[in-house]
N, C-alpha and C positions, 0 to 999 in steps of 0.2 A: 678263683677270681672274685668271689663274693665275700671273702673273709669268713669270720666265724658265724655270721648271721644266716648262712645258708641252711643250716639244719632247722631253723625256725622260719623257714620261708613263708609258710602260710599259717603261722601260729596266731591264735587269738589272744595270746599272752599279753601282747602290747596293746591290743585293742585297735580300733580304727583310729586313724590319725586325723583329728578334726581341730587340733589346737590352732587357734588363730595366729599364734606366733610362728607356726611352722608351715602355714598355708598362705601363699601370697593372695591378697585380695579379700580374705575373710575379715569380717567386721563385727566381732563380738556377738552381741545378742541378736544381730540381724541374721545370724547363721551364715553358712557358706559351704565350700567344698570339703569333702572328707577323702583323704587318700586311701585307696583300698589296700588290703594286705599285700597284694602282689607288688604294688608300687613301693611299699616301705623298704623292701630289700631288693630293689632292681639292681641287677649286676652291672653297675656302672663304674666299677673300680678301674677299668682300663682307661676311663676318661682322665684319671689322675696322671697318666703318662703325659698328657697334654700339658699339665702344670709343670712337669719336670723338664720339658724340652725348651730349648731356646726358640724364639719366634719363627726362625727359618725352618728348623726341623719340624716344629709343630704344624706349620702350614703345610709342609709336604706330607706329613704323616697323619693329618687330620682324618682322612677317610679310612686309613688303616686302623687307627685307634677306635673310631666309631664302629667299624665293622667287627673288631675284636670284642668290644663291649656288647654288641648285638649277638655275636656268636656265643659268648659265655652266658648271656641271658637266656638264649634259646636252649642251651645245654641244661641250665638250672631248671627251667620250666619243665623240660622233659623229665629230668631226674625226680622232681618233686610233684609230678602230676598225680601219682598214686596218693601221696600225702594230701594233696588238694582235694581229691575225690572223697577221701575218707572223712575229711573235716567238713566238706560241704556236699553231702550226698544229695543228688537230684539237681545239682547245678547244671544249667544248660550251656555253660562255657566250654567250648571245645578247645583242643590243643591249638588249633589255628587261630581261634579267637583270642586266646591268651597271648599268643605270639604277636598278633596284630596290635593288641593293646600296649604291649611293651615296646613294640616297634614305634608306635605313635608317641609314647612317652619319651623315647630316645630322640625322636624328631623334635619334640618340644624343647628338650635340653639343648640340642644343637641350635635351634632357632631362637633361644633365649626367652622362652615363654612358659617353661615348666613351673607349675604352681607349688610344688613341694620343695621346701628348703631344709626340713629336718630339725634336729636339735642344734644346740649351740655349736658343737664340734662339726656336725655335718654342714651347718650353715656357713661356717668359716671356709670349709673346703669348697663348698658350692660357690661362694663369692670368688674364690681364687680361680675356679674353673670358668665362671662367667667372665671375669676380667681377662683371662687368657684367651677365651674365644673372641672377645671384642678385639683383642690385640691381633689375633690371627686374621680375622676378617678385615681389619684395617690394612694389614700387609697385603692381603689378596687384592683389596681395592686399589692400593697404591700401584700395583703391577698392571692394572687394567689399562687398556687404551681407550681413546675416545671413539664413539660417544658413550661407551659403556661406563667409563669412569664418572661422567656427569650424571648418567642415569642412576647409578648406585650411590651417589654422593649422600652422605648422612649428615643432615643439618641439625640433628638432635644433639644437644649438649653432651649427652651420655655416650654418643658415638657407638650405638649398638649394631648398626648396619643390618637392620632387620630385613630389608628388601633383598640384600645380597645373600644373607643367610637363608632366606626362604627359597631363593632360586638355586642355591647350592644344594639344599636338601632335595628339591624337585629333580635336579640333575643326577643325584647320587642315591636316591631312595631305593631304586631297584637293586643296587649293589648291597645296600644294608639289609634289604629283605632276603637276598640270597644268603647273607651271613647268618641272620637270625633263624632261618629255616634249615640251616645246614644239617642239623641233627634231628629234624622232625621225622616222625614215623612215615614210612613210605605210603601208607594208606590214609594219612591225615588229610582231611578236606575242609575247606573254608565253608562257612554256613550259607553264604550268598552265592548266587550264580552271577559271577562277575567276569567270566572269560567268554570267549567266542570260539566255536569250532568251525566257523565259516558258514554254518547254516542256521544255528540258533545259539541260545545261551548255554554255557558250559560251566561246570564247577571246578574250582582249583582242588583237585583230589590226588595230587602227587607231591607229597611233602609240602602241602599248603601252596602249591604252585599250579599254574594253569597247564592243561594238557599241551603236549608238543605241537599239536595241530592248531592250537589257539592262535587267533590273530589279534583282534582288538582286546585291550586289557586296561586295567585301572592304572597301571604304571607305564614305564617305558622300557624297551628292550626288545631284542629280536629273537631271543631263545627262551626256553621254558624257565630257566633259573632266574631270568631277569624280569619276570612278570609279577607285578604286585597286585594281588586280588582285592586289596583293601583300600578304603579311603579314610580309615580311622584317623590317620595323621592330619586330616584336614577338618576334623570335627573338634570343636573346643574341648579341652581336657576335662573341665568340670562336668560336661555332659557325658563324656565317656565314663568317667568315674561313677556318675549317678546311675548309669545303665548297669555298670558292673556290680554295684551294691544291690541294685534291684534283682539281679539274677542270683546273687549269692545269699 
């Protein structure tokens, strides 16, 4: 699912991506964000299925395609974890942290605020994806009833439907987390205590998911697989990248 770039998943060969032409919002000599190695080869190939579907199918299959992209990304991170450790010995990034960062990047793509656009070829594909997502959320909006239709009305000339896309992500993020952690090691644990065992804080230590006895959680859902222990997807992307570079 990642194409031929998979074997160089964490390679320093291409260097950090700080090119102003490839990072949205960077302004030349004023500096800006640098995409980390992990983000450069994010397994988002399944998003291309959205480009190939007509609007009706794409709308119905949106969650499916996003979950497949997340699942393949999780598989890639697990496969190349040893490669990552060998290249960055001493890194404090755990498996669950890496999954949480890619999970957040996928959320930014869905919500139309991902900063990384890539080279000319990638940028063209990215624009196609962004346009298709706008089209999908326009169709979703048109099917809404009042007063929701008025609430999500996008008066922006670009018709990005940011508010609708934000709430779609909030409603479905627990399913995407379930997909990206599908192949996580059974003993993988998240670095923060974000779960609740009914008495005190608890750690997500079962495939990066909260214990089955957990109640309150950072996401939504009634069972262990639907609990999201991270809030990374609500932290601005450039701040997440900055922290990731600091650790590596």
